VMD Tcl script that draws the C-alpha trace (Angstrom):
set ca {
  {113.23 99.32 113.41}
  {112.35 96.09 115.85}
  {112.43 92.92 115.64}
  {108.66 91.38 116.30}
  {108.11 87.71 117.45}
  {106.10 85.68 115.14}
  {105.90 84.54 111.66}
  {107.72 86.49 109.04}
  {105.78 87.73 105.75}
  {107.32 85.55 103.39}
  {106.54 82.29 105.56}
  {103.03 83.73 104.88}
  {102.77 84.97 101.70}
  {101.76 81.61 99.85}
  {98.59 81.14 102.20}
  {97.21 84.67 101.70}
  {94.27 85.04 99.12}
  {95.02 87.37 96.06}
  {93.21 89.83 98.06}
  {94.98 90.24 100.85}
  {98.21 90.22 99.06}
  {97.09 93.28 97.07}
  {95.74 94.86 100.26}
  {99.51 94.10 101.92}
  {101.48 95.68 98.95}
  {99.20 98.85 99.07}
  {99.93 99.22 102.70}
  {104.13 99.08 101.67}
  {104.00 101.26 98.79}
  {102.14 104.11 101.32}
  {104.67 103.29 103.58}
  {107.97 103.25 101.31}
  {106.00 106.50 99.59}
  {106.21 108.07 103.23}
  {109.91 107.41 103.91}
  {110.64 108.72 100.46}
  {109.86 112.17 102.03}
  {112.04 112.32 104.81}
  {114.50 115.16 103.81}
  {118.46 114.34 103.23}
  {120.14 113.59 106.46}
  {123.48 114.95 104.42}
  {124.99 111.91 105.19}
  {125.29 107.72 103.91}
  {124.75 105.95 107.38}
  {122.22 104.05 109.04}
  {119.48 105.98 110.96}
  {120.68 107.35 114.41}
  {124.20 107.78 112.97}
  {125.52 104.20 113.59}
  {128.01 102.66 111.36}
  {126.55 101.15 108.33}
  {125.61 96.86 108.91}
  {124.83 95.87 105.76}
  {126.96 92.97 104.25}
  {128.90 95.24 102.01}
  {130.19 97.46 104.79}
  {130.21 95.09 107.49}
  {133.14 94.39 109.70}
  {133.58 93.37 113.65}
  {134.23 96.68 114.63}
  {133.41 100.31 113.98}
  {136.14 101.30 110.71}
  {134.94 104.96 109.35}
  {137.05 104.69 106.44}
  {134.74 101.26 105.80}
  {131.79 101.87 107.67}
  {131.32 105.06 109.01}
  {129.37 107.82 108.47}
  {130.17 109.05 104.86}
  {129.62 113.10 103.89}
  {129.45 112.23 100.20}
  {129.29 109.56 97.57}
  {133.41 109.58 96.65}
  {133.51 108.33 100.50}
  {131.19 106.23 99.88}
  {132.88 104.51 97.45}
  {136.01 104.64 98.90}
  {134.80 102.79 101.01}
  {133.28 99.88 98.78}
  {137.23 99.31 97.82}
  {138.37 99.28 100.91}
  {135.96 96.79 102.44}
  {136.88 94.42 99.04}
  {140.85 94.86 99.93}
  {139.52 94.25 104.34}
  {138.39 91.17 103.03}
  {141.53 90.18 101.16}
  {140.35 90.24 98.08}
  {142.56 91.21 94.84}
  {143.53 94.71 94.89}
  {143.29 94.74 91.30}
  {139.40 94.64 91.67}
  {139.23 97.41 94.21}
  {141.29 99.67 91.43}
  {138.50 98.77 89.62}
  {136.08 99.87 91.80}
  {137.72 102.81 92.54}
  {137.50 103.81 88.64}
  {134.32 102.76 88.01}
  {131.72 103.17 91.19}
  {132.43 107.09 90.50}
  {130.58 106.89 87.01}
  {127.47 104.95 88.58}
  {127.21 106.44 91.94}
  {127.08 109.90 91.70}
  {124.60 112.47 92.10}
  {122.56 111.16 94.72}
  {121.49 113.11 97.79}
  {121.80 111.10 101.15}
  {118.40 109.47 101.55}
  {116.56 106.72 102.24}
  {115.30 104.73 98.82}
  {113.14 101.94 99.17}
  {112.58 99.67 96.46}
  {109.54 100.02 93.83}
  {106.81 97.64 94.53}
  {104.32 96.41 91.58}
  {100.90 94.98 92.54}
}
mol new
graphics top color blue
foreach p $ca { graphics top sphere $p radius 0.5 }
foreach p [lrange $ca 0 end-1] q [lrange $ca 1 end] { graphics top cylinder $p $q radius 0.2 }
display resetview
C-alpha cells in the first residue's frame, strides 16, 4: 500500500451521488473478496513480514513478544496481554485477557480479513 496525494474518500463521500457511492462500494467489495482468496501466509503479521503497526500492538521499537511475527493465535493473544502491561495498565486486566482471549480468538487461519460492506 502507498499513500496517494489527494482527497480522502471520507471527505468526498458526502458530495457523491448515490450511483457513484454504489459503484465505489461494488469495486471495494470485489477487491476485498479477492483479498480473501489470498492463501494463509502461516503467521500473524503485516505483509512483508514486518512487525504489526496497529495501535493495539504499536510500540516505538520492534519487540517480537508484543508486535512480532506470531506463529499462532496463542502467541497473538499473549501479545495483547503483554502490550497491556507494556502500556503500564493494571496487570489484573492482562490476566483477564490471558484467560478469556483464547476463547474468542481461536480457530482462525492467519489471513487477510477485510470487513464486510453493504450497499
